N, C-alpha and C positions, 0 to 999 in steps of 0.2 A: 919348571914353570916357565912359560913364555912371557917375555917382557914387552915385546912389540905386538901390535895388532896383527891379526891374521890377514893374509892376502885375499883378494876377491875370489881367486880360484879355490882356495881352501874353504871359504864361506859358501861358495856355490856347491862344492862337493858335499859339504855338511848339509846344505838345504836339500840336495837331491837324495843322498843316502848317508845318513849319519853313522851307519855301521862300518863304513869303509874308512872312517877318519881315525887317526891315531888318538889314543886316550888323552894325551897332554893337550891336544888341540880342543877336544871336547871340554876338558876342564877349564881351559881359557875362555871358551865361549860361555860357559856357565857362570864365570866370575865377571867377565868384562861386559858391561852394558852396551858399549858401542858395537862390539862384534856381535852380541846377541841380537841387537836391533837390525843390523845389516843382514844377519842370517835369516831372521824372521821376514824381512822384506824380500829376500830371495825366495823363501818358501812361498810367500803369497804370490809372487810373480810367477813362479813355476806352476803353482796350482791354477792360477788364472789362465795360463797358456794351455794347460791340459784340459780345462773346461771349455775352451773355445771349440766351436763346431768346425769340423774339417771342411775346407773350401771345396767346392765342386763346380764344374763347368756345366752350363745348361745346353751345351752342344758337344758333339763328338769331336774331341780334339784331334784324334788320329786322322779322321777323314778330312778335317779342315786343313791340317798341315800337308797331308798328301795331295790334296787338291791344289795347294799353292805350289808344290814342288813338281808334280806331274805335268808333262807338256800338254797343252791344250791343243786340240785339233780344230783349227779354224780355216775357213775357206778364205784365201787371200786374193785380193784383186790387184796385187802389186804387179803381176805379170801383164795385166791389161794396161796399166799406166806406163809401164816401161815401153811396151810396144807403141803406145800412143805417143810417146816422145821419140822413139827411134825411127819409126816410119816417116814422119814428116821431115826429120833431120836428114835422113838418108835420101829422101826425095829431093830436098833442097840442095844437098851437096851434088847429087847426080845431075840435076838440071843445070846447076852453076858450072859444073865441069864440062857439060856438053856445050853450053853456050860460050863459056869463057876459057875453054881448055887451051887454045892457042896463046891467049894472052897470059895465062898462068905459067906456061912453059917459058915464054919470053921473060916474064917477071923473075922467075927463079934463076934462069941462066944469066940474067943481067945483073944479079947481085954479086958484088965482089966477094972473093973468098974470105977476106977478113971480116966482113959484115956477117957472113954466114957462120963462121966460127964463133963470133961474138954472140950471135943469137943461140947457137947450140950450147955454148958455155953457160949463158944465163939460164936457159931451160934446164940443163943438167943440174946446175946449182939449186935452182928452185925446187926441182923434184927431189933432190937429195935432202933438202931441209924438210920438205913435206914428209918424206919417208921416215926421217929421224923423229919428227914430231909424232907421227903415228905410232912408232915403236915405243916412245916414252909414254904415251897415253895407254898403250896396251900393257906395258909393264906396271903402271899404276893400277889399272883395273885388275890385273892378276894378283898384285900384292893385296889389294882390298879383298879379293875373294879368298885368299889364303889365310887371312887373319882370323 
């Protein structure tokens, strides 16, 4: 004879298939009102779950998922916009070089070597920080995709 009440797992097993339960557990359920009520509650719950209609989608799930995953072929105008920026910038630099080329050469040769090294050091440091930041963002995106 069992002195303690049955666990929820035993009661659920009894509610699903009483034939698989040990005889002493069945005798405890028949004597103990608390366990009997819990078992009946589980039986009602399981029968209500079985009576529910199976859910269905009103669309083709496979095609929906594949359409989201498959690459879409779109005509991109980004090349046009890139050339729209590159051509005027190149034209501006060329015209400036043609008009002010002699002055630019004198400007660069007139800078002391210490100032030039300082500018190069600042530029290299800035580019290093930018590259490191880009790498960190890339790693975070890859970690997010791998999860």
